[in-house]
KEMARVEX-33066 format. One record per residue (C-alpha): residue number from 1; residue in one letter; x, y, z; chain. Coordinates in steps of 0.25 Angstrom, whole numbers, plus 5000, padded with zeros to 4 digits. Layout:
BEGIN
<NUM A <X Y Z> A>
...
This chain:
BEGIN
<1 M <4967 5040 4943> A>
<2 S <4969 5037 4958> A>
<3 T <4982 5038 4964> A>
<4 L <4979 5027 4974> A>
<5 R <4977 5013 4971> A>
<6 E <4974 5001 4980> A>
<7 V <4978 4986 4978> A>
<8 N <4974 4974 4986> A>
<9 L <4986 4965 4987> A>
<10 E <4978 4955 4995> A>
<11 Q <4968 4952 4984> A>
<12 G <4969 4938 4980> A>
<13 M <4976 4934 4993> A>
<14 P <4991 4934 4986> A>
<15 Y <5003 4930 4993> A>
<16 A <5011 4941 4999> A>
<17 A <5022 4940 4988> A>
<18 D <5011 4941 4977> A>
<19 A <5005 4953 4984> A>
<20 V <5019 4960 4984> A>
<21 R <5021 4958 4969> A>
<22 R <5007 4964 4967> A>
<23 L <5010 4975 4976> A>
<24 T <5023 4978 4968> A>
<25 F <5015 4978 4955> A>
<26 E <5004 4987 4961> A>
<27 V <5014 4997 4966> A>
<28 H <5020 4999 4952> A>
<29 H <5006 4998 4945> A>
<30 S <5000 5009 4954> A>
<31 R <5012 5018 4951> A>
<32 D <5010 5016 4936> A>
<33 L <4995 5019 4938> A>
<34 G <4999 5033 4944> A>
<35 C <4995 5029 4958> A>
<36 T <5002 5036 4970> A>
<37 V <4997 5026 4981> A>
<38 L <4994 5011 4981> A>
<39 K <4986 5005 4992> A>
<40 I <4988 4991 4994> A>
<41 I <4979 4981 5002> A>
<42 H <4988 4970 5008> A>
<43 G <4980 4966 5020> A>
<44 Y <4985 4966 5034> A>
<45 G <4987 4951 5038> A>
<46 S <4974 4948 5045> A>
<47 S <4980 4934 5047> A>
<48 G <4989 4940 5058> A>
<49 K <5002 4937 5051> A>
<50 G <5004 4952 5046> A>
<51 G <4999 4951 5032> A>
<52 K <5010 4946 5022> A>
<53 I <5005 4954 5010> A>
<54 R <5006 4967 5019> A>
<55 L <5020 4964 5024> A>
<56 A <5025 4960 5010> A>
<57 A <5019 4972 5004> A>
<58 R <5025 4982 5013> A>
<59 E <5038 4975 5012> A>
<60 R <5037 4977 4997> A>
<61 L <5033 4991 4999> A>
<62 D <5045 4994 5008> A>
<63 F <5054 4988 4996> A>
<64 L <5047 4997 4986> A>
<65 Q <5048 5009 4994> A>
<66 R <5063 5007 4996> A>
<67 K <5065 5005 4981> A>
<68 G <5057 5018 4978> A>
<69 E <5046 5011 4971> A>
<70 I <5035 5017 4981> A>
<71 R <5036 5029 4989> A>
<72 G <5031 5022 5002> A>
<73 Y <5019 5015 5008> A>
<74 I <5009 5017 5019> A>
<75 P <5005 5005 5027> A>
<76 G <4990 5006 5029> A>
<77 E <4991 5006 5044> A>
<78 K <4999 5019 5043> A>
<79 F <4989 5025 5033> A>
<80 T <4985 5037 5041> A>
<81 I <4985 5052 5040> A>
<82 F <4995 5052 5051> A>
<83 D <5005 5045 5043> A>
<84 D <5015 5053 5035> A>
<85 A <5016 5043 5023> A>
<86 T <5001 5043 5022> A>
<87 R <5000 5058 5022> A>
<88 K <5011 5059 5011> A>
<89 A <5003 5048 5003> A>
<90 F <4991 5057 5003> A>
<91 L <4999 5067 4996> A>
<92 V <5002 5058 4984> A>
<93 C <4988 5051 4985> A>
<94 P <4977 5060 4991> A>
<95 E <4967 5048 4989> A>
<96 L <4974 5041 5000> A>
<97 R <4967 5050 5010> A>
<98 K <4954 5043 5006> A>
<99 D <4959 5029 5008> A>
<100 R <4950 5020 5017> A>
<101 D <4962 5015 5024> A>
<102 L <4967 5029 5029> A>
<103 E <4968 5029 5044> A>
<104 R <4964 5014 5045> A>
<105 S <4977 5007 5049> A>
<106 N <4975 4997 5038> A>
<107 N <4987 4988 5038> A>
<108 G <4981 4980 5026> A>
<109 V <4985 4991 5016> A>
<110 T <4997 4999 5012> A>
<111 F <4998 5012 5004> A>
<112 I <5009 5013 4994> A>
<113 V <5014 5027 4989> A>
<114 L <5019 5025 4975> A>
């Protein structure tokens, strides 16, 4: 069983509110599956407006972290071996070391430490 799971929140081109509802479901579902990290793909806002799903998802993750429902999250643009949160995430999910977005500054993804 993998401890890393990936979910594409952009699939089907949902409204941001629908994507956030799915995010909340996927966080709880991934934990039930025994995952330690959930990677979400939310896009980066190629329209130039900032990415509504990305902004809404990260706002929701801030809320979930404050409530203690997740340990934290790592924005894709900070997913580097030089980031303390990334190195800590490697300890709970060694698979992350092999993720294709490591060192790519991809602001279209976020890693959630469950």
